[in-house]
C-alpha positions in Angstrom: 3.2 -21.7 -23.9 -0.2 -22.6 -25.5 -3.0 -20.1 -25.9 -5.1 -22.0 -23.3 -2.3 -22.1 -20.8 -1.6 -18.4 -21.2 -5.3 -17.6 -20.8 -5.3 -19.7 -17.6 -2.3 -17.8 -16.2 -4.0 -14.5 -17.0 -7.2 -15.6 -15.3 -5.2 -16.6 -12.2 -3.4 -13.3 -12.2 -6.7 -11.3 -12.5 -8.3 -13.3 -9.6 -5.1 -12.9 -7.4 -4.8 -9.2 -8.1 -8.5 -8.5 -7.5 -8.4 -10.3 -4.1 -5.2 -8.4 -3.1 -6.6 -4.9 -3.8 -10.0 -5.9 -2.2 -8.2 -6.9 1.0 -6.3 -3.6 1.0 -9.5 -1.7 0.3 -11.3 -3.4 3.2 -8.4 -3.0 5.7 -10.0 0.0 7.4 -12.7 -2.3 8.8 -10.0 -4.3 10.5 -8.4 -1.2 11.9 -11.7 0.0 13.2 -12.3 -3.3 14.8 -9.0 -2.8 16.8 -9.7 0.8 17.3 -9.1 0.6 21.1 -5.4 0.0 20.4 -3.1 2.9 19.6 -1.8 3.3 16.1 1.8 2.7 17.2 0.9 -0.6 18.9 -1.1 -1.8 15.9 1.9 -1.1 13.6 4.2 -2.8 16.0 2.0 -5.9 16.0 1.7 -5.8 12.3 5.5 -5.9 12.0 6.0 -8.7 14.6 3.2 -11.0 13.4 4.3 -10.5 9.8 7.8 -11.8 10.8 6.2 -14.9 12.4 3.9 -15.5 9.5 6.5 -15.0 6.8 9.1 -17.1 8.7 6.6 -20.0 8.9 5.8 -19.6 5.2 9.5 -19.7 4.2 10.1 -22.7 6.4 7.1 -24.6 5.1 7.2 -23.5 1.4 9.9 -21.4 0.0 13.0 -22.4 2.0 15.8 -20.1 3.1 18.0 -20.1 0.0 16.7 -16.8 -1.2 17.2 -15.3 2.2 20.8 -16.4 2.3 21.4 -14.6 -1.0 19.9 -11.4 0.4 22.1 -11.8 3.5 25.2 -11.8 1.4 24.4 -8.4 -0.1 24.8 -5.6 2.5 23.8 -2.9 0.0 20.5 -4.7 -0.7 19.8 -5.1 3.1 20.4 -1.3 3.4 18.0 -0.6 0.6 15.3 -2.8 2.3 16.0 -1.1 5.6 15.2 2.2 4.0 12.1 0.8 2.3 10.9 -0.6 5.6 11.2 2.9 7.1 8.9 4.3 4.3 6.3 1.5 4.6 6.4 1.6 8.4 5.7 5.4 8.4 3.0 4.9 5.7 1.3 2.2 7.8 1.5 4.4 11.0 -0.1 7.5 9.3 -2.8 5.3 7.5 -3.8 3.6 10.8 -3.8 7.0 12.6 -5.9 8.5 9.8 -8.6 5.8 10.2 -8.6 6.2 14.0 -9.0 10.0 13.5 -11.9 9.5 11.1 -9.8 10.8 8.2 -10.1 7.8 5.9 -11.5 10.1 3.1 -8.2 12.0 3.0 -6.2 8.8 3.2 -8.1 7.3 0.2 -7.2 10.5 -1.7 -3.5 9.7 -1.1 -3.8 6.3 -2.7 -5.7 7.8 -5.6 -2.8 10.2 -6.2 -0.1 7.5 -5.6 0.0 6.0 -9.2 0.5 9.6 -10.5 3.3 10.2 -8.0 4.9 7.0 -9.3 4.8 8.4 -12.8 6.5 11.6 -11.7 9.2 9.6 -9.8 9.7 7.5 -13.0 10.2 10.6 -15.0 12.5 12.5 -12.5 14.5 9.6 -11.1 14.5 6.8 -13.8 14.3 9.2 -16.8 11.1 7.6 -18.1 9.3 9.8 -20.7 5.7 10.9 -20.1 3.3 10.6 -22.9 1.0 13.6 -23.5 -2.0 11.9 -21.8 0.1 11.1 -18.8 1.3 14.7 -18.6 -2.4 15.8 -18.7 -3.3 13.3 -15.9 -0.5 14.6 -13.7 -1.6 18.2 -14.3 -5.2 17.3 -13.3 -4.1 15.5 -10.2 -2.0 18.6 -9.2 -5.1 20.8 -9.8 -7.1 18.5 -7.5 -4.5 18.9 -4.7 -4.3 22.6 -5.3 -8.1 22.9 -5.0 -8.0 21.0 -1.7 -5.2 23.4 -0.5 -7.3 26.5 -1.5 -10.5 25.1 0.0 -9.1 24.2 3.5 -6.2 26.7 3.6 -3.7 23.9 4.4 -2.0 21.1 2.6 -3.8 17.7 2.6 -0.7 16.4 4.3 -2.2 12.9 5.1 -2.9 12.3 1.4 0.4 13.7 0.2 2.4 11.8 2.8 0.7 8.5 2.0 1.1 9.0 -1.8 4.8 10.1 -1.6 6.0 7.5 0.9 4.3 4.6 -1.0 5.5 6.0 -4.3 9.1 6.1 -3.0 8.6 2.6 -1.5 7.6 1.3 -4.9 10.7 3.0 -6.5 13.1 1.4 -3.9 11.5 -2.0 -4.3 11.8 -1.7 -8.1 15.5 -1.3 -7.7 15.8 -4.0 -5.1 16.6 -7.4 -6.8 14.6 -9.6 -4.4 11.2 -11.4 -4.6 8.2 -10.2 -2.6 8.3 -12.7 0.2 12.0 -12.5 1.0 12.0 -8.8 0.6 9.1 -8.3 2.9 10.5 -10.7 5.5 13.8 -8.7 5.6 11.9 -5.4 5.8 9.8 -6.6 8.8 12.8 -8.2 10.4 14.8 -5.0 10.3 12.0 -3.1 12.0 11.2 -5.9 14.5 13.6 -4.6 17.2 11.9 -1.2 17.1 8.4 -2.9 17.3 9.6 -4.9 20.3 11.1 -1.9 22.0 7.9 0.1 21.4 5.7 -2.6 22.9 8.1 -3.0 25.9 7.9 0.8 26.5 4.1 0.6 26.4 4.1 -2.3 28.8 6.4 -0.4 31.2 3.9 2.5 31.3 0.9 0.2 31.7 -0.7 1.3 28.4 -0.2 -1.9 26.4 -3.5 -3.1 25.1 -2.4 -6.6 24.2 -3.5 -9.0 27.0 -6.3 -6.8 28.1 -9.2 -8.2 26.1 -9.6 -11.6 24.6 -11.3 -10.2 21.4 -8.5 -7.7 20.7 -5.8 -10.4 21.5 -7.4 -12.6 18.9 -7.5 -9.9 16.3 -4.1 -8.4 16.5 -2.1 -11.5 15.2 -4.3 -11.1 12.0 -2.4 -8.0 11.2 0.6 -10.1 10.0 -1.6 -12.2 7.8 -3.4 -9.2 6.4 -0.1 -7.6 5.6 1.6 -10.5 3.9 -1.2 -12.2 2.0 -2.2 -9.3 -0.3 1.5 -8.6 -1.1 2.0 -12.2 -2.2 -1.2 -12.2 -4.2 -0.1 -9.0 -5.8 3.2 -10.6 -6.8 1.3 -13.5 -8.4 -0.8 -11.0 -10.4 2.3 -8.9 -11.4 3.9 -12.1 -12.8 0.9 -13.1 -14.9 -0.6 -9.8 -16.1 0.6 -6.8 -18.1 1.7 -4.0 -15.9 -1.0 -1.7 -17.4 -3.7 -4.1 -16.2 -2.2 -4.3 -12.7 -2.0 -0.5 -12.5 -5.7 -0.2 -13.5 -6.8 -2.7 -10.9 -4.8 -0.7 -8.3 -7.6 1.9 -8.1 -9.9 -0.7 -6.6 -8.4 -0.3 -3.1 -8.8 3.5 -2.7 -12.3 3.3 -4.3 -13.3 0.8 -1.6 -11.7 3.1 1.0 -13.7 6.0 -0.4 -17.0 4.2 -0.2 -16.3 2.9 3.3 -15.5 6.5 4.4 -18.7 8.0 3.1 -21.3 5.3 3.5 -20.1 3.2 6.4 -18.1 5.6 8.6 -20.2 8.6 7.6 -17.3 11.0 7.3 -18.2 14.6 6.3 -18.3 15.0 2.5 -19.3 18.2 0.9 -19.4 19.7 -2.6 -16.0 21.3 -2.2 -14.4 18.0 -1.4 -16.3 16.4 -4.3 -14.7 19.0 -6.7 -11.2 18.0 -5.6 -12.0 14.3 -5.9 -13.6 14.9 -9.3 -10.3 16.3 -10.6 -8.4 13.3 -9.2 -10.9 10.9 -10.8 -10.6 12.8 -14.1 -6.8 12.3 -13.8 -7.3 8.6 -13.2 -9.7 8.3 -16.2 -7.1 10.0 -18.5 -4.4 7.9 -17.1 -6.4 4.7 -17.6 -7.2 5.6 -21.2 -3.5 6.2 -21.9 -2.7 2.7 -20.4 -5.3 1.0 -22.5 -4.1 2.7 -25.7 -0.5 1.8 -24.9 -1.5 -1.8 -24.2 -3.3 -2.1 -27.6 -0.3 -0.5 -29.3 2.1 -3.1 -27.6 -0.2 -6.0 -28.8 
């Protein structure tokens, strides 16, 4: 590949990755717009409309050969079923946190997530931690410990989001399937639960879908807003060094943080700032280590 073609691929990767994480960062605005809908119903719609969108995408673009290969591997289907449980519970808690005006704590979880991934890589995959990575993990742990001491309880929302998404990334790393087919199987596995939940809400007369035209128009967007950034992320991951993708990952929780403080006006005091400062310091150390490793590789 020529230098010009390689540069073009990298530029495409940067644009795709930036758009993906910007969408994820701005997602709370969407969830606030459908705030009259319960978190459980939102997640159910997210699953079902993702199935519809991805099915159309496979039919029109990718075809079903990859899906047939997945169907012939029961172990892979089981792995994707487990990963779908993790991402489904992650979605549910994230949507609930936004509805409960706790986006600030949710953003903390996604700041911690890359460091959780480092720990999982060390403990599960046997990956070695470089000295600066060890320092970053220690700073992040100090930030969480400060939050625990400050409020007297664990920041369970942040920890739950960080751990479930970290485990999801670990399982998907071990699942030999591309992003589109993998996501389709994950959503298809959970679709019966989503249908059952919506049917139960309808039987109780609490189903919001069909009650207001504006909400009905917004809910199908949940599938598109789920699938599109994942596909853009896959494009970026194919075209960029992993260290670059990891660095851009911090764009989403940074946008979440800004929305929480300046748009949703969630309480933010000096004590919270100290905890976030330790997390930001951990991210700075981690980023420096990635840049140094990237230069060494080059």
